[in-house]
Structures are given as structure tokens and as C-alpha cells.
PASEBA-1860 file (N, C-alpha, C; in nm, 3 decimals):
! residues 86
1> MEVLDIVL> -4.172/4.124/24.029/-4.078/4.134/23.911/-4.037/4.322/24.006 ~ -3.944/4.325/23.977/-3.881/4.423/24.027/-3.866/4.545/23.898 ~ -3.825/4.640/23.903/-3.813/4.781/23.799/-3.717/4.771/23.708 ~ -3.596/4.726/23.722/-3.539/4.720/23.646/-3.615/4.591/23.526 ~ -3.634/4.487/23.549/-3.665/4.386/23.415/-3.780/4.442/23.389 ~ -3.880/4.523/23.415/-3.990/4.614/23.367/-3.942/4.693/23.286 ~ -3.852/4.775/23.342/-3.812/4.889/23.233/-3.749/4.800/23.117 ~ -3.670/4.700/23.122/-3.576/4.584/23.031/-3.697/4.563/22.910
9> INIICYMG> -3.835/4.482/22.967/-3.904/4.437/22.895/-3.969/4.529/22.806 ~ -3.996/4.694/22.862/-4.019/4.762/22.772/-3.915/4.804/22.670 ~ -3.854/4.870/22.713/-3.736/4.841/22.565/-3.720/4.734/22.503 ~ -3.670/4.655/22.551/-3.704/4.529/22.413/-3.849/4.573/22.291 ~ -3.923/4.576/22.384/-4.078/4.555/22.330/-4.077/4.711/22.230 ~ -4.039/4.795/22.238/-4.029/4.969/22.179/-3.913/4.942/22.063 ~ -3.790/4.860/22.088/-3.738/4.878/22.037/-3.772/4.720/21.914 ~ -3.846/4.614/21.964/-3.881/4.519/21.863/-4.013/4.585/21.751
17> GIMTGIGV> -4.068/4.678/21.785/-4.179/4.735/21.751/-4.090/4.836/21.607 ~ -3.991/4.927/21.652/-3.960/5.013/21.581/-3.926/4.927/21.456 ~ -3.801/4.792/21.475/-3.735/4.770/21.376/-3.861/4.719/21.303 ~ -3.937/4.614/21.368/-4.068/4.563/21.294/-4.107/4.719/21.183 ~ -4.124/4.769/21.176/-4.176/4.903/21.167/-4.101/4.968/21.037 ~ -3.983/4.952/21.037/-3.870/4.967/20.939/-3.828/4.872/20.881 ~ -3.813/4.714/20.929/-3.867/4.602/20.842/-4.007/4.603/20.710 ~ -4.081/4.655/20.761/-4.198/4.657/20.667/-4.184/4.755/20.585
25> CFKYKKHL> -4.160/4.887/20.637/-4.110/5.013/20.541/-4.010/4.905/20.396 ~ -3.881/4.924/20.502/-3.783/4.847/20.330/-3.891/4.738/20.258 ~ -3.950/4.649/20.299/-3.979/4.502/20.176/-4.126/4.603/20.114 ~ -4.167/4.674/20.163/-4.274/4.776/20.078/-4.271/4.889/20.047 ~ -4.157/4.927/20.027/-4.115/5.036/19.968/-4.117/5.064/19.854 ~ -4.133/4.985/19.782/-4.167/5.019/19.599/-4.343/5.018/19.590 ~ -4.367/4.987/19.675/-4.553/5.014/19.719/-4.581/5.173/19.763 ~ -4.507/5.150/19.869/-4.573/5.282/19.941/-4.519/5.404/19.854
33> LIKTSSQE> -4.402/5.435/19.813/-4.306/5.536/19.756/-4.367/5.559/19.585 ~ -4.379/5.676/19.554/-4.442/5.670/19.377/-4.316/5.733/19.318 ~ -4.281/5.653/19.238/-4.100/5.702/19.161/-4.134/5.778/19.000 ~ -4.071/5.860/19.007/-4.102/5.896/18.834/-3.941/5.988/18.822 ~ -3.952/5.969/18.700/-3.780/5.990/18.622/-3.802/6.140/18.577 ~ -3.918/6.203/18.562/-3.906/6.381/18.525/-3.981/6.470/18.564 ~ -4.016/6.553/18.588/-4.074/6.682/18.635/-4.229/6.652/18.560 ~ -4.205/6.636/18.429/-4.295/6.633/18.364/-4.422/6.456/18.357
41> QLSQLVNT> -4.383/6.361/18.434/-4.448/6.260/18.480/-4.506/6.277/18.630 ~ -4.439/6.356/18.723/-4.522/6.385/18.829/-4.620/6.498/18.787 ~ -4.575/6.576/18.705/-4.724/6.718/18.681/-4.816/6.596/18.617 ~ -4.790/6.501/18.564/-4.893/6.419/18.458/-4.947/6.313/18.574 ~ -4.870/6.303/18.696/-4.950/6.208/18.812/-5.081/6.319/18.897 ~ -4.999/6.449/18.936/-5.100/6.545/19.013/-5.180/6.538/18.913 ~ -5.203/6.588/18.784/-5.315/6.620/18.723/-5.405/6.498/18.733 ~ -5.368/6.396/18.687/-5.453/6.337/18.720/-5.555/6.279/18.820
49> INTEIGNQ> -5.496/6.292/18.947/-5.532/6.300/19.059/-5.621/6.382/19.084 ~ -5.616/6.503/19.030/-5.677/6.639/19.049/-5.820/6.667/18.973 ~ -5.804/6.505/18.877/-5.899/6.518/18.787/-6.013/6.410/18.840 ~ -5.924/6.313/18.928/-6.014/6.212/18.946/-6.073/6.257/19.081 ~ -6.041/6.319/19.152/-6.074/6.428/19.292/-6.238/6.477/19.230 ~ -6.210/6.609/19.133/-6.285/6.630/19.072/-6.399/6.564/19.021 ~ -6.381/6.479/18.938/-6.475/6.407/18.886/-6.569/6.360/19.032 ~ -6.468/6.287/19.148/-6.613/6.235/19.257/-6.661/6.383/19.300
57> HLSNTNMG> -6.622/6.412/19.336/-6.669/6.594/19.386/-6.829/6.610/19.257 ~ -6.795/6.625/19.149/-6.885/6.669/19.089/-6.991/6.519/19.099 ~ -6.947/6.406/19.108/-7.078/6.303/19.096/-7.128/6.307/19.264 ~ -7.076/6.418/19.367/-7.140/6.326/19.490/-7.194/6.466/19.510 ~ -7.220/6.617/19.411/-7.317/6.691/19.436/-7.461/6.675/19.357 ~ -7.461/6.606/19.254/-7.613/6.530/19.239/-7.678/6.449/19.327 ~ -7.658/6.403/19.434/-7.715/6.305/19.506/-7.840/6.356/19.544 ~ -7.905/6.485/19.524/-7.993/6.496/19.581/-7.999/6.666/19.654
65> PPIIASAP> -8.122/6.672/19.747/-8.117/6.779/19.794/-8.050/6.745/19.947 ~ -7.992/6.801/20.011/-7.942/6.799/20.119/-8.011/6.743/20.261 ~ -7.958/6.671/20.365/-8.036/6.616/20.475/-8.019/6.717/20.568 ~ -8.105/6.783/20.640/-8.052/6.874/20.709/-8.155/6.873/20.892 ~ -8.075/6.872/20.969/-8.097/6.786/21.093/-8.254/6.862/21.122 ~ -8.298/6.809/21.200/-8.470/6.809/21.240/-8.487/6.809/21.387 ~ -8.560/6.835/21.437/-8.661/6.820/21.612/-8.798/6.775/21.586 ~ -8.835/6.691/21.655/-9.013/6.702/21.619/-9.033/6.836/21.697
73> PSSILKEV> -9.155/6.912/21.702/-9.217/6.965/21.736/-9.252/7.001/21.910 ~ -9.243/7.064/21.934/-9.246/7.076/22.127/-9.380/7.007/22.144 ~ -9.482/7.039/22.058/-9.640/6.974/22.113/-9.634/6.805/22.131 ~ -9.547/6.763/22.033/-9.523/6.609/22.051/-9.487/6.569/22.155 ~ -9.394/6.639/22.208/-9.284/6.584/22.294/-9.375/6.545/22.468 ~ -9.345/6.459/22.511/-9.447/6.462/22.649/-9.330/6.412/22.794 ~ -9.309/6.453/22.851/-9.284/6.452/22.993/-9.241/6.306/23.020 ~ -9.096/6.240/23.094/-9.048/6.119/23.088/-9.042/6.120/23.245
81> VIRTTE> -9.092/6.076/23.345/-9.061/6.035/23.480/-9.024/5.924/23.501 ~ -8.916/5.959/23.580/-8.832/5.829/23.633/-8.857/5.782/23.784 ~ -8.934/5.683/23.859/-8.961/5.658/23.939/-8.868/5.574/24.015 ~ -8.782/5.579/24.137/-8.745/5.443/24.216/-8.813/5.408/24.335 ~ -8.836/5.272/24.369/-8.868/5.226/24.493/-8.761/5.193/24.584 ~ -8.794/5.275/24.722/-8.635/5.250/24.798/-8.710/5.260/24.943
END
């Protein structure tokens, strides 16, 4: 393959990916974007999301004491020797 062939294939693949992404965005635009007709609906939506996040945070804090990283005491540690036979 020559350099021109590789460049053209790369351009075609790049443009195909861009066009696929744009097509998916147009197809699922109604599901991806939140439509509100007034400022009141938007503020209500934000308040609902904030209360849900707050409830999740409160439920996660009642799980018990935090897990703290620890290491075994140095008296238990033993030396590891790796020997090779050559």
C-alpha cells in the first residue's frame, strides 16, 4: 500500500465515525436531552436530583465504621530469598 492509500483509508474511517456519532445523536436526541418548558420545571428537576443525591449520601454513611488499610506487624514478616540455578 502506498502512503496515499493509507491516508485515504484513515480519512474515510474518521469521517465514518464522525457521521455515525452524529447519526446516533440525532436518533436519540429526545432521550439524551432534558426538555423543560419553564424555569419552574427546571428548578423542580434540580431539586429532585439534589434530594436523591442527598438520600444516597445519607444511606451510604450508615454502613458502619470505615475500612482502614493496615499492614501485618514486622515480627510476622519473613525474608523471601529467590535463587536461580545457572
